[in-house]
N, C-alpha and C positions, 0 to 999 in steps of 0.2 A: 434523569434519573440514575442506577440504581447506585449504592455503594460498593467501590469494587476493594474484594477482602481483601488480605494480603497476601493466599495462595492463587487469585485472579491476575491477570495482568492485561493492560493493554494491547492489542495487537494492530497490525497492521498486515490488510488479505496480500500476498505476492501477485494476486494473479486482476483484481477490482480495484487493487489502493483503498479499501473502504478496513474503518478502524474497528474492531469487534473485541468485546473481552473473555477471554480462555483462563482457564475451561470455565466453562457453564457446563450446568449438569441437565443432559436430554440435549445437548446441541451435537452436532456435527461436524460442527466444526474440527480442524485441526487449531495448532501450533502455526502451520505456515497459511490456513485458508479458510476464510467467511463460512457460517455454515452454504451462505448462497455458490459460491463456487464448487466448495468439497460435491458439491450434485453433476459438474463438469468432467466429462470426460477428460481424462489424463492429458492425452493428448492435445486436445483444445487448448483445456491450463495451459502447459507450457506455453502454448503460442501466446496465450493470455498476460503471462506473467514475463516474458519476454520484451511484448507490447507495453508492461505499465513500466515496465525498467527501464527502457529507449523514448519515455515521455515521459517519467519524471526526471529523467537527462538532460534531457531538453527544458524541462522548467526550469530547472537549477542553474542553468547556462545562461537560458533566459532572464533570469532574474537577476544572476550575479554581470552579465551585460548593463542592463538597467541601472543598475548601482556605483559600475565604474563611472567616473567623473568623467565628462565628450572630451575629448583629443583638441586641444587649439585648433583650428585649420591655421594654414600656411600663407 
């Protein structure tokens, strides 16, 4: 993987969750969407963003529940 310059940042796409570098010369990526998702129609991207957000939320909730020690049964 190429070294990221100080002006480039590793970002996470809001629609698919993929990590990508931004800005990269010649890439269609925006601050919020990777170069793949930028081609998706805006209405569909909005739905994907909501679904990705919900999946991430559920994954975090599941991880917290797994880390929590089991309550003793009575």
